[in-house]
Structures are given as C-alpha cells and as structure tokens.
VOTORZA-522711 format. One line per 3 residues: number of its first residue (from 1); their letters; for each residue x, y, z of N, C-alpha, C. Coordinates in nm, 3 decimals, decimal comma. Layout:
N
NUM) a) X Y Z X Y Z X Y Z; ...
END
This chain:
140
1) mep) 0,084 -0,118 0,000 0,000 0,000 0,000 0,088 0,124 0,000; 0,058 0,216 -0,089 0,133 0,341 -0,099 0,109 0,428 0,024; 0,214 0,493 0,075 0,191 0,586 0,187 0,109 0,705 0,141
4) kly) 0,031 0,757 0,232 -0,055 0,872 0,202 0,029 0,999 0,189; -0,004 1,081 0,092 0,061 1,210 0,072 -0,023 1,317 0,140; 0,039 1,399 0,222 -0,029 1,507 0,293 0,015 1,639 0,233
7) sas) -0,078 1,734 0,224 -0,040 1,864 0,168 -0,115 1,977 0,236; -0,055 2,094 0,230 -0,115 2,216 0,283 -0,049 2,333 0,210; -0,117 2,446 0,210 -0,058 2,565 0,151 -0,098 2,687 0,232
10) apg) -0,025 2,793 0,211 -0,055 2,920 0,277 -0,019 3,033 0,182; -0,096 3,141 0,186 -0,068 3,253 0,096 0,050 3,338 0,145; 0,113 3,400 0,050 0,209 3,504 0,086 0,131 3,622 0,141
13) slm) 0,202 3,719 0,194 0,134 3,835 0,251 0,211 3,962 0,219; 0,141 4,071 0,231 0,199 4,201 0,204 0,160 4,295 0,317; 0,258 4,358 0,378 0,231 4,450 0,487 0,198 4,587 0,427
16) ilg) 0,075 4,631 0,452 0,027 4,757 0,395 0,071 4,876 0,480; 0,061 4,860 0,612 0,089 4,970 0,704 0,143 4,913 0,834; 0,242 4,974 0,892 0,290 4,934 1,023 0,410 4,841 1,022
19) eha) 0,486 4,841 0,914 0,600 4,750 0,903 0,697 4,765 1,020; 0,726 4,888 1,060 0,817 4,908 1,173 0,746 4,893 1,307; 0,617 4,911 1,308 0,540 4,897 1,432 0,548 4,755 1,486
22) vlr) 0,548 4,656 1,397 0,552 4,517 1,445 0,683 4,485 1,517; 0,788 4,559 1,487 0,915 4,538 1,557 0,904 4,579 1,703; 0,804 4,662 1,733 0,780 4,706 1,871 0,652 4,643 1,927
25) yrq) 0,615 4,528 1,867 0,497 4,452 1,911 0,368 4,531 1,901; 0,359 4,615 1,801 0,238 4,690 1,772 0,168 4,626 1,653; 0,049 4,674 1,624 -0,029 4,616 1,516 0,009 4,673 1,380
28) aiv) -0,023 4,595 1,277 0,000 4,637 1,140 -0,119 4,591 1,056; -0,130 4,644 0,937 -0,232 4,600 0,844 -0,163 4,516 0,737; -0,211 4,392 0,725 -0,151 4,295 0,634 -0,260 4,237 0,546
31) cav) -0,226 4,204 0,423 -0,324 4,136 0,336 -0,256 4,017 0,270; -0,336 3,917 0,240 -0,286 3,799 0,169 -0,274 3,833 0,021; -0,184 3,764 -0,047 -0,169 3,778 -0,192 -0,201 3,642 -0,256
34) eqr) -0,219 3,642 -0,386 -0,256 3,518 -0,456 -0,147 3,413 -0,454; -0,022 3,452 -0,454 0,088 3,358 -0,459 0,094 3,279 -0,327; 0,117 3,149 -0,338 0,113 3,061 -0,221 0,240 2,978 -0,211
37) ifv) 0,261 2,926 -0,093 0,364 2,825 -0,070 0,292 2,694 -0,044; 0,335 2,589 -0,111 0,275 2,456 -0,100 0,375 2,362 -0,032; 0,326 2,286 0,064 0,409 2,187 0,132 0,342 2,051 0,116
40) cll) 0,417 1,955 0,062 0,371 1,816 0,051 0,460 1,729 0,137; 0,400 1,637 0,210 0,473 1,550 0,301 0,442 1,405 0,268; 0,545 1,327 0,242 0,532 1,185 0,214 0,600 1,107 0,327
43) pqn) 0,525 1,033 0,408 0,585 0,956 0,518 0,682 0,850 0,465; 0,783 0,819 0,545 0,883 0,718 0,512 0,883 0,608 0,618; 0,942 0,495 0,585 0,951 0,384 0,681 1,087 0,381 0,751
46) nsq) 1,148 0,497 0,764 1,276 0,508 0,834 1,277 0,639 0,912; 1,389 0,674 0,971 1,394 0,797 1,052 1,449 0,917 0,975; 1,472 0,900 0,845 1,531 1,007 0,765 1,427 1,113 0,729
49) iii) 1,469 1,238 0,739 1,386 1,351 0,699 1,458 1,423 0,585; 1,388 1,435 0,475 1,444 1,501 0,356 1,356 1,622 0,325; 1,419 1,737 0,312 1,347 1,861 0,276 1,399 1,902 0,138
52) rtk) 1,306 1,925 0,045 1,344 1,963 -0,091 1,273 2,092 -0,130; 1,352 2,186 -0,181 1,297 2,308 -0,239 1,376 2,340 -0,366; 1,309 2,399 -0,461 1,379 2,440 -0,584 1,479 2,551 -0,553
55) efg) 1,441 2,639 -0,462 1,525 2,756 -0,432 1,650 2,722 -0,351; 1,636 2,631 -0,253 1,748 2,603 -0,162 1,808 2,463 -0,178; 1,750 2,378 -0,260 1,804 2,245 -0,281 1,751 2,144 -0,180
58) efv) 1,833 2,044 -0,150 1,791 1,934 -0,063 1,868 1,935 0,068; 1,797 1,905 0,176 1,855 1,895 0,310 1,814 1,761 0,367; 1,908 1,687 0,425 1,880 1,555 0,480 1,926 1,549 0,625
61) tti) 1,841 1,496 0,711 1,875 1,474 0,851 1,794 1,353 0,900; 1,800 1,327 1,028 1,719 1,221 1,088 1,643 1,279 1,207; 1,541 1,206 1,251 1,458 1,256 1,362 1,543 1,289 1,484
64) dkl) 1,636 1,203 1,518 1,717 1,223 1,639 1,821 1,333 1,625; 1,846 1,380 1,504 1,946 1,485 1,483 1,883 1,617 1,437; 1,753 1,631 1,457 1,686 1,755 1,416 1,746 1,874 1,490
67) aiq) 1,783 1,975 1,415 1,837 2,099 1,472 1,801 2,212 1,376; 1,773 2,327 1,432 1,733 2,442 1,351 1,856 2,506 1,287; 1,851 2,518 1,154 1,961 2,581 1,082 1,911 2,641 0,950
70) apy) 1,976 2,748 0,910 1,941 2,818 0,786 1,979 2,732 0,666; 1,910 2,742 0,558 1,796 2,829 0,532 1,661 2,763 0,563; 1,665 2,654 0,635 1,542 2,576 0,663 1,492 2,597 0,805
73) eyv) 1,526 2,709 0,869 1,497 2,726 1,011 1,349 2,717 1,046; 1,261 2,764 0,961 1,117 2,759 0,993 1,061 2,619 0,974; 1,103 2,551 0,870 1,061 2,413 0,846 1,114 2,324 0,958
76) lgc) 1,240 2,338 0,990 1,301 2,258 1,097 1,243 2,295 1,233; 1,210 2,422 1,252 1,147 2,464 1,378 1,014 2,394 1,399; 0,936 2,380 1,292 0,809 2,307 1,301 0,832 2,160 1,335
79) lva) 0,934 2,100 1,273 0,965 1,959 1,301 1,015 1,941 1,444; 1,100 2,031 1,491 1,149 2,024 1,629 1,032 2,035 1,728; 0,934 2,118 1,696 0,820 2,137 1,785 0,740 2,008 1,806
82) vqq) 0,742 1,919 1,706 0,668 1,792 1,718 0,760 1,670 1,723; 0,887 1,694 1,744 0,988 1,588 1,738 0,951 1,466 1,822; 0,899 1,486 1,942 0,864 1,375 2,030 0,750 1,289 1,975
85) qln) 0,674 1,344 1,884 0,561 1,271 1,825 0,597 1,198 1,696; 0,718 1,219 1,646 0,759 1,160 1,519 0,807 1,017 1,538; 0,738 0,923 1,475 0,779 0,782 1,479 0,851 0,741 1,352
88) ngc) 0,832 0,818 1,245 0,892 0,789 1,117 0,939 0,918 1,053; 1,030 0,904 0,960 1,076 1,018 0,884 0,980 1,051 0,772; 1,020 1,146 0,689 0,932 1,190 0,581 1,014 1,265 0,476
91) iie) 0,953 1,279 0,362 1,007 1,366 0,257 0,913 1,486 0,250; 0,971 1,605 0,258 0,893 1,729 0,252 0,934 1,805 0,127; 0,837 1,829 0,040 0,861 1,905 -0,083 0,793 2,041 -0,068
94) ita) 0,870 2,147 -0,087 0,816 2,282 -0,074 0,824 2,350 -0,210; 0,709 2,399 -0,254 0,700 2,470 -0,381 0,646 2,609 -0,353; 0,717 2,709 -0,400 0,676 2,847 -0,373 0,635 2,916 -0,503
97) gfp) 0,529 2,992 -0,495 0,483 3,071 -0,609 0,555 3,203 -0,620; 0,655 3,224 -0,533 0,731 3,349 -0,533 0,865 3,324 -0,463; 0,969 3,400 -0,497 1,099 3,382 -0,432 1,096 3,428 -0,286
100) ati) 1,181 3,368 -0,205 1,188 3,400 -0,062 1,244 3,540 -0,037; 1,298 3,603 -0,138 1,369 3,730 -0,119 1,288 3,854 -0,154; 1,160 3,840 -0,191 1,088 3,959 -0,238 0,993 4,019 -0,135
103) glg) 0,994 3,969 -0,014 0,917 4,033 0,092 0,769 4,003 0,093; 0,730 3,884 0,052 0,588 3,846 0,055 0,557 3,748 0,169; 0,635 3,752 0,273 0,604 3,670 0,390 0,627 3,522 0,371
106) ssa) 0,732 3,485 0,297 0,756 3,343 0,271 0,784 3,264 0,398; 0,854 3,324 0,493 0,884 3,252 0,618 0,756 3,223 0,695; 0,665 3,320 0,700 0,538 3,297 0,769 0,453 3,195 0,694
109) avt) 0,448 3,206 0,562 0,367 3,114 0,483 0,417 2,970 0,494; 0,547 2,949 0,485 0,599 2,812 0,495 0,578 2,757 0,636; 0,585 2,842 0,738 0,562 2,797 0,875 0,417 2,755 0,894
112) vam) 0,324 2,834 0,846 0,181 2,801 0,857 0,152 2,671 0,781; 0,202 2,659 0,659 0,177 2,538 0,581 0,240 2,415 0,647; 0,358 2,432 0,706 0,424 2,319 0,776 0,345 2,276 0,898
115) vav) 0,298 2,371 0,978 0,217 2,337 1,096 0,093 2,259 1,052; 0,028 2,306 0,946 -0,093 2,241 0,897 -0,065 2,100 0,845; 0,040 2,084 0,766 0,069 1,953 0,708 0,115 1,854 0,815
118) lak) 0,192 1,900 0,912 0,235 1,811 1,021 0,115 1,767 1,106; 0,023 1,858 1,130 -0,098 1,822 1,207 -0,178 1,715 1,133; -0,194 1,731 1,002 -0,265 1,630 0,923 -0,196 1,494 0,934
121) wlg) -0,064 1,494 0,917 0,014 1,370 0,920 0,004 1,303 1,057; 0,010 1,381 1,161 0,009 1,326 1,297 -0,133 1,301 1,349; -0,233 1,331 1,268 -0,371 1,304 1,306 -0,425 1,399 1,411
124) vtl) -0,373 1,522 1,413 -0,417 1,623 1,508 -0,507 1,723 1,434; -0,624 1,746 1,486 -0,715 1,843 1,426 -0,687 1,980 1,485; -0,649 2,073 1,399 -0,623 2,211 1,442 -0,715 2,306 1,368
127) alp) -0,784 2,391 1,441 -0,862 2,499 1,380 -0,764 2,607 1,335; -0,809 2,695 1,246 -0,721 2,801 1,195 -0,654 2,883 1,306; -0,727 2,923 1,412 -0,658 2,998 1,518 -0,547 2,917 1,586
130) eif) -0,564 2,785 1,595 -0,460 2,702 1,656 -0,338 2,689 1,565; -0,363 2,682 1,434 -0,251 2,681 1,339 -0,173 2,810 1,353; -0,244 2,922 1,360 -0,179 3,053 1,378 -0,094 3,055 1,506
133) ina) -0,150 3,011 1,617 -0,078 3,013 1,746 0,047 2,926 1,739; 0,034 2,806 1,681 0,151 2,717 1,670 0,257 2,774 1,578; 0,214 2,831 1,465 0,309 2,890 1,372 0,379 3,011 1,434
136) kqv) 0,305 3,092 1,505 0,364 3,208 1,571 0,469 3,164 1,674; 0,439 3,059 1,748 0,534 3,007 1,847 0,664 2,961 1,781; 0,652 2,893 1,667 0,771 2,849 1,594 0,850 2,970 1,548
139) ml) 0,782 3,071 1,494 0,852 3,189 1,442 0,921 3,268 1,552; 0,858 3,272 1,668 0,921 3,345 1,780 1,043 3,271 1,832
END
C-alpha cells in the first residue's frame, strides 16, 4: 500500500501599514496575496527527513538529529516542535509561487503550511486559530 501524501498551503502576505510597528509589538495591516507556498509530506519507513525546495536544494537529517539551521529554520522549527511525536521520517517538498527574497512573507507562509501539514500527518485536528498560534510560536 502506498503511503498517504499530505499537503497544505498558505498565501504570501503584504504589509500595507505598520512595518516598523511590528518590531515594537504593535499592530499592522496585512493582506494575503494570490501567490502561495505549498508543502507536501510523504511519510517514510525510516527515521530520515528530507526537505526539498527548488530555491534552496535538498537537506537531509534524521529525527534524532533535528536541529534548527538556515535556510530551513522555519521548516526545521516546526519539526522540532513535534519531534517527540515523530515515529517515522518523511520527505517534505516545498514549492513556492514566489521567491523568498521579495518580501511576501515566505517565512510565515511556509511555517503556517508546515504546521498544517504536520498536524494532518500526525492526526491532530487544528482549527485556523490554533494553526496561527503554533506557527507564531515556531517563528518566535
């Protein structure tokens, strides 16, 4: 039997007003854009974790050696947050509708999509506010 493929996506975002305010924990006005980041997760029968992106290439580690490092810090941060729940490794494919360097919130989008896809894989039901809270915790 083929392993189930899990997927999630999140839109990029654009800060309309208050870009510097958020640095002081103040509010800003943000809107979503059409471009999205897509995360697909394919479970494996081993402890290996493979992250693939067109922009950054391939990164390989194992569950027991998970550590946060650039340029995969948000993806790895999500994995570290659920590390104790991981019984098997996985292949994570990330496809972005925009480059990480143009300021459309790619780090936030990939974090939200990762939280959502990991929850699906682990059989945890998260409402949108819970996905937001978990993603924010990883980003902080």
